[in-house]
C-alpha positions as CSV (number, residue, x, y, z in Angstrom):
1,M,101.5,127.2,102.1
2,L,101.9,123.4,101.2
3,D,99.1,120.9,102.1
4,I,101.6,118.0,102.9
5,L,105.5,117.9,102.9
6,I,106.8,114.4,103.1
7,R,110.5,114.7,104.0
8,R,113.2,111.9,103.4
9,A,111.2,109.7,101.4
10,N,113.0,106.9,99.5
11,V,111.9,107.1,95.9
12,N,113.6,104.4,93.7
13,G,116.5,104.5,96.1
14,V,116.9,108.3,96.2
15,I,116.0,110.3,99.2
16,V,113.9,113.1,98.4
17,D,111.3,115.5,99.9
18,I,107.9,115.5,98.2
19,A,105.6,118.6,98.4
20,I,101.8,118.2,97.8
21,K,99.3,120.9,97.1
22,D,95.8,121.0,95.9
23,G,95.8,117.1,95.3
24,L,99.0,117.2,93.2
25,I,102.8,116.6,93.7
26,I,104.2,120.2,92.9
27,D,107.9,119.6,93.8
28,I,110.2,116.7,94.4
29,D,113.7,117.6,95.5
30,N,116.6,116.8,97.9
31,K,115.2,119.5,100.2
32,V,111.9,121.2,99.6
33,Y,111.5,124.3,101.7
34,G,108.2,125.9,102.8
35,D,105.5,125.7,105.4
36,A,103.0,122.8,105.2
37,T,99.7,121.9,107.1
38,V,101.0,118.4,107.4
39,V,104.6,117.4,107.7
40,F,105.7,113.7,107.6
41,D,109.2,112.4,108.1
42,A,109.6,109.3,106.0
43,Q,112.8,108.5,107.6
44,N,114.4,107.1,104.5
45,K,111.5,104.6,104.1
46,V,110.4,103.0,100.7
47,T,108.0,105.2,99.2
48,I,105.8,104.5,96.2
49,P,102.5,105.4,94.7
50,G,100.7,102.3,95.9
51,F,100.7,98.6,95.3
52,V,99.3,97.0,92.0
53,D,97.1,93.9,92.4
54,C,96.2,92.5,88.9
55,H,93.3,90.3,89.6
56,T,90.7,89.3,91.9
57,H,87.0,88.2,92.4
58,L,85.5,91.0,94.6
59,D,82.0,89.9,93.9
60,K,82.8,86.3,95.4
61,C,85.0,87.3,98.2
62,L,84.2,86.5,101.9
63,L,82.0,83.6,100.8
64,N,83.2,81.8,104.0
65,E,81.6,84.3,106.3
66,Q,78.2,82.6,105.0
67,Q,79.3,79.1,104.4
68,P,82.4,77.3,105.6
69,Y,85.3,76.3,103.4
70,Q,85.2,72.8,102.0
71,E,87.7,70.7,100.7
72,G,87.2,69.6,97.1
73,T,88.6,69.5,93.4
74,G,88.5,72.6,91.4
75,P,85.0,71.8,89.5
76,Q,83.5,71.0,93.0
77,K,84.6,74.3,94.4
78,G,83.1,76.1,91.2
79,A,79.8,74.2,91.7
80,L,79.6,75.3,95.3
81,T,80.3,78.9,94.4
82,Y,77.7,78.7,91.5
83,E,75.1,77.6,93.8
84,M,75.9,80.6,96.2
85,K,75.7,83.0,93.2
86,K,72.0,82.3,92.5
87,S,71.1,83.9,96.0
88,F,73.4,86.9,95.4
89,T,72.0,90.3,95.7
90,V,73.6,93.7,94.9
91,E,73.6,94.5,98.6
92,D,75.2,91.3,99.6
93,I,78.0,91.8,96.9
94,T,78.5,95.3,98.0
95,L,78.8,94.5,101.6
96,R,81.2,91.9,101.0
97,A,83.3,93.7,98.3
98,E,83.5,96.8,100.5
99,K,85.1,95.2,103.3
100,M,87.8,93.9,101.3
101,I,88.3,96.9,99.5
102,N,89.0,98.9,102.8
103,K,91.4,96.3,103.7
104,A,93.4,96.7,100.6
105,I,93.4,100.4,100.9
106,K,94.8,100.2,104.4
107,G,97.4,97.8,103.0
108,G,98.7,100.3,100.5
109,T,97.0,99.1,97.4
110,L,96.1,101.8,94.7
111,H,95.3,99.9,91.6
112,W,93.0,96.8,91.6
113,R,91.7,94.9,88.8
114,T,88.5,92.7,89.8
115,N,86.6,90.1,87.5
116,V,83.1,90.2,88.0
117,D,80.8,87.2,87.0
118,V,78.1,88.0,84.3
119,D,75.9,85.1,83.5
120,G,72.0,84.0,83.9
121,S,72.7,83.0,87.5
122,V,73.7,86.4,88.9
123,G,72.9,88.6,85.8
124,L,74.3,92.0,86.3
125,K,74.2,92.3,90.1
126,G,77.9,92.1,90.6
127,M,78.6,94.7,87.9
128,E,76.1,97.0,89.6
129,A,77.7,96.6,93.0
130,L,81.2,96.8,91.8
131,L,80.8,100.0,89.5
132,K,79.0,101.8,92.3
133,L,82.0,100.9,94.7
134,K,84.5,101.9,92.0
135,K,82.8,105.5,92.0
136,K,82.5,105.5,95.8
137,Y,86.2,104.9,96.3
138,E,87.7,106.7,93.4
139,N,89.8,109.1,95.7
140,Q,91.3,106.1,97.6
141,I,91.7,103.2,95.3
142,H,91.5,102.7,91.5
143,L,89.4,99.7,90.6
144,Q,89.1,98.2,87.2
145,V,85.9,96.1,86.8
146,A,86.0,93.4,84.1
147,A,82.7,91.7,82.8
148,F,83.7,88.3,83.2
149,A,82.4,85.0,81.7
150,Q,83.2,82.6,84.5
151,E,80.9,79.9,83.7
152,G,81.2,80.1,79.8
153,V,79.6,82.1,77.2
154,F,77.2,80.0,75.2
155,W,75.9,77.7,77.8
156,D,72.7,79.4,79.2
157,G,71.4,81.5,76.3
158,E,71.9,84.8,78.4
159,T,75.6,85.4,78.9
160,E,76.4,86.7,75.4
161,S,73.8,89.5,75.7
162,L,74.7,90.2,79.3
163,L,78.3,90.6,78.6
164,E,77.4,93.3,76.0
165,E,75.0,94.8,78.8
166,A,77.9,95.0,81.2
167,V,80.1,96.9,78.6
168,K,77.5,99.3,78.1
169,L,76.8,99.8,81.8
170,G,80.6,100.6,82.1
171,A,82.8,97.8,82.4
172,D,86.5,98.6,82.0
173,L,87.2,95.6,80.0
174,V,86.0,92.0,79.3
175,G,87.2,88.7,80.7
176,G,86.8,84.9,79.7
177,H,87.8,81.5,81.0
178,T,89.2,79.4,78.4
179,I,88.3,76.1,79.8
180,A,84.8,77.0,80.8
181,K,82.1,74.4,79.5
182,G,84.6,73.1,77.0
183,E,84.2,76.0,74.8
184,G,87.9,76.7,74.3
185,E,88.6,78.4,71.1
186,K,84.8,79.6,70.4
187,H,85.0,81.3,74.0
188,I,88.3,83.1,73.0
189,D,86.9,84.2,69.7
190,F,83.7,85.5,71.4
191,I,85.7,87.6,74.1
192,L,88.3,88.9,71.9
193,A,85.5,90.1,69.3
194,L,83.8,92.0,72.0
195,A,87.1,93.6,73.2
196,K,87.8,94.6,69.7
197,K,84.0,95.8,69.0
198,Y,84.1,98.2,72.0
199,D,87.9,99.0,72.0
200,L,88.6,97.3,75.3
201,E,91.3,95.1,76.8
202,A,90.6,91.5,77.6
203,D,91.5,89.4,80.5
204,F,91.7,85.5,80.2
205,H,91.9,82.7,82.8
206,L,94.4,80.9,80.5
207,D,95.2,77.3,80.7
208,E,94.3,77.4,84.3
209,S,93.9,73.7,85.0
210,G,97.5,72.8,84.4
211,N,96.2,70.1,82.1
212,R,97.9,69.6,78.6
213,E,94.6,69.3,77.0
214,H,93.5,72.7,77.9
215,Y,96.6,74.4,76.4
216,L,95.1,77.2,74.6
217,L,98.1,79.7,74.5
218,P,99.0,79.1,71.0
219,Y,95.3,79.7,69.8
220,L,94.8,82.7,71.9
221,A,98.4,84.2,70.7
222,K,97.3,83.7,67.1
223,K,94.0,85.4,67.4
224,V,95.4,88.4,69.3
225,I,97.8,89.0,66.4
226,E,95.1,88.4,63.8
227,L,92.8,91.0,65.4
228,N,95.7,93.6,66.0
229,L,95.1,93.3,69.8
230,Q,98.9,93.0,70.8
231,G,99.6,94.4,74.2
232,R,96.0,94.6,75.1
233,V,95.3,91.2,76.4
234,N,96.4,89.7,79.9
235,G,96.7,85.9,80.5
236,I,96.0,85.0,84.1
237,H,97.4,81.6,85.6
238,L,99.0,79.9,82.5
239,C,99.5,76.7,84.9
240,T,99.8,74.6,82.0
241,L,103.2,75.9,81.3
242,S,104.5,73.8,84.1
243,A,103.3,70.8,82.3
244,L,105.2,71.4,79.0
245,T,108.7,69.9,78.0
246,P,111.5,72.3,77.7
247,Q,111.2,72.7,73.9
248,E,107.4,73.3,74.0
249,L,108.1,75.8,76.9
250,E,110.4,77.9,74.8
251,E,108.0,77.9,72.1
252,A,105.3,79.1,74.6
253,M,107.7,82.1,75.5
254,G,107.7,82.8,71.6
255,Y,103.9,83.0,71.5
256,I,103.9,85.4,74.5
257,E,106.5,87.6,73.2
258,E,105.1,87.8,69.5
259,S,101.4,88.5,70.7
260,K,102.9,90.8,73.4
261,L,100.6,89.1,75.9
262,K,100.6,90.4,79.5
263,I,100.8,87.9,82.3
264,T,99.3,87.8,85.7
265,I,100.5,85.2,88.1
266,A,98.3,84.1,91.1
267,P,100.6,82.2,93.4
268,T,97.6,80.8,95.9
269,A,96.6,78.4,93.0
270,I,99.5,76.3,94.2
271,S,96.9,74.8,96.6
272,T,95.2,72.9,93.5
273,R,97.9,73.1,90.6
274,H,101.2,74.2,89.5
275,I,102.3,77.6,89.0
276,A,103.5,79.0,85.9
277,P,107.4,79.5,85.8
278,A,107.7,83.3,86.7
279,K,111.4,83.7,86.2
280,R,111.3,82.2,82.6
281,I,108.3,84.4,81.8
282,L,110.0,87.5,83.1
283,K,112.8,87.0,80.6
284,T,110.4,87.6,77.8
285,G,110.2,91.3,78.7
286,V,106.4,91.4,78.7
287,P,104.7,93.0,81.5
288,V,104.3,90.7,84.7
289,G,102.2,91.3,87.6
290,L,100.9,89.4,90.7
291,A,97.3,88.7,92.0
292,S,95.5,88.2,95.1
293,D,93.1,86.3,93.0
294,N,90.3,84.5,95.6
295,M,89.9,85.7,99.0
296,R,88.3,83.9,101.7
297,D,86.0,81.5,99.4
298,F,85.9,78.1,98.4
299,F,88.9,78.4,96.3
300,N,91.1,80.3,98.9
301,P,90.0,80.4,102.7
302,L,93.1,82.7,103.7
303,G,93.3,85.5,101.1
304,S,93.4,89.0,102.6
305,G,93.5,91.3,99.6
306,D,97.2,92.2,100.5
307,V,99.3,91.6,97.3
308,K,102.6,91.7,99.6
309,Q,101.4,88.2,100.9
310,V,101.4,86.6,97.5
311,A,104.5,88.2,96.6
312,L,106.1,86.6,99.6
313,L,104.4,83.2,98.6
314,L,105.8,83.4,95.1
315,S,109.4,84.3,96.4
316,Y,109.1,81.0,98.4
317,L,107.7,78.8,95.6
318,Q,110.3,79.9,92.9
319,R,113.1,81.0,95.2
320,F,113.1,84.6,94.2
321,F,116.1,85.1,96.7
322,L,119.0,87.0,95.0
323,Q,118.6,90.8,94.9
324,E,117.7,91.1,91.3
325,E,115.1,88.5,91.8
326,V,113.7,90.3,94.9
327,D,113.6,93.5,92.8
328,Q,111.6,91.6,90.2
329,I,109.1,90.6,92.8
330,F,108.7,94.1,93.8
331,E,108.4,95.3,90.5
332,M,105.4,92.9,89.9
333,I,103.4,94.6,92.8
334,T,104.4,98.1,91.5
335,T,105.5,99.2,88.2
336,G,105.2,95.9,86.3
337,G,101.7,95.5,87.6
338,A,101.0,98.9,86.4
339,K,102.0,98.0,83.0
340,V,99.7,94.9,83.0
341,L,96.6,97.2,83.8
342,S,97.9,99.8,81.3
343,I,98.1,102.6,83.9
344,K,99.9,105.4,82.1
345,D,100.7,107.8,85.0
346,Y,102.1,105.3,87.7
347,G,105.0,107.0,89.5
348,I,105.8,109.7,91.9
349,R,106.5,112.9,89.6
350,I,106.0,116.6,89.5
351,G,102.3,117.2,88.2
352,S,101.1,113.7,89.0
353,R,98.1,113.2,91.4
354,A,99.5,112.8,95.0
355,D,98.9,109.2,95.6
356,I,101.8,108.2,97.9
357,T,102.4,105.3,100.2
358,V,105.3,105.4,102.6
359,L,106.1,101.6,103.6
360,D,107.5,100.5,106.9
361,A,110.8,99.4,105.3
362,L,114.1,100.8,104.3
363,T,114.5,98.4,101.5
364,V,112.4,96.4,99.2
365,N,113.8,93.3,100.8
366,E,112.2,94.4,104.0
367,V,108.8,95.1,102.3
368,I,108.5,91.6,101.3
369,A,110.3,89.8,104.3
370,Y,108.4,91.7,107.1
371,Q,105.1,92.4,105.7
372,N,104.5,95.5,107.6
373,A,101.5,97.8,106.9
374,P,102.3,101.4,105.7
375,V,103.0,104.1,108.0
376,F,101.6,106.9,105.8
377,L,99.1,107.0,103.0
378,V,98.2,110.0,100.8
379,R,95.2,109.5,98.3
380,N,94.4,112.2,96.0
381,G,96.2,114.7,98.1
382,L,94.5,113.7,101.4
383,V,96.0,111.8,104.3
384,F,94.2,108.4,105.2
385,S,94.9,106.7,108.3
């Protein structure tokens, strides 16, 4: 007796039946026979393990519920956020993050990486909150928690040691912000050394301002190679690529390829700066993912934690309209994103944990265009409504 039988699921363009028992996928075939406690007819709809959202800030989401959004420059928005961080509590962070996690689960997200601020103003409160939520929701969504130096590393005399404490507390990786406090190369050196010391991957808000004076991709690539961290570093944003000459851009692609840098694009950053040229980056062959980034805070008052929305936004911004381009967009929020997050077992296959998301769409084009919620969710072999 099967636990769940999903009939007529569209998996990578092939219509199959999926048999689930004891939390695992035990058979995939054109016609699986047998009784099941739950039988669902997917009606040829697109079926994936779940969406992959490569970057967000769950510790700072939903701040607009406490203080209205205000217009301003990037530094001004950062200052507003910093002032609010001083009053954060573990309970406050937990309540806000948990609301968004539940929205993401219902939207079909399975893997989500969040950067969590670690510095003297907030200490390890965000880490404590998110690591508990990671454990609480592990059967419904896989959270990766990065200890993140949003404000810089060397500015307060506390962040250096706090980042190392965060790693010992259970951080999945470490993250840095290459333009924070003007630390630049020194900041990159510290974060990469910490990652190397603890055998972790690293996230960087890289060249985020879009200004040429903040162009640190060449230095980061050199250090990644020097430390033998190829394929273990994710660059987020890379807005400055849009300010380079054609020749400089091609040189930048060489840095990305040589260092095997993974790339995450956050299209909502268009509100304050240009977006990295996604189509050109995809040609390098490195893993590329998409990100919700900020959600209902001072940087983005409209974020919802639904990565399909940012996929649609990028589609319009950079004209991902041809079929092969729509396929690329879909890959960025599924298999491509999984590669960015170094997820080894992403896919629907016999023996895998039964994480299944049946989307309300017959094609990937409809997934992006219609933005419908999933019609059937299985997480760890259980049906979620």
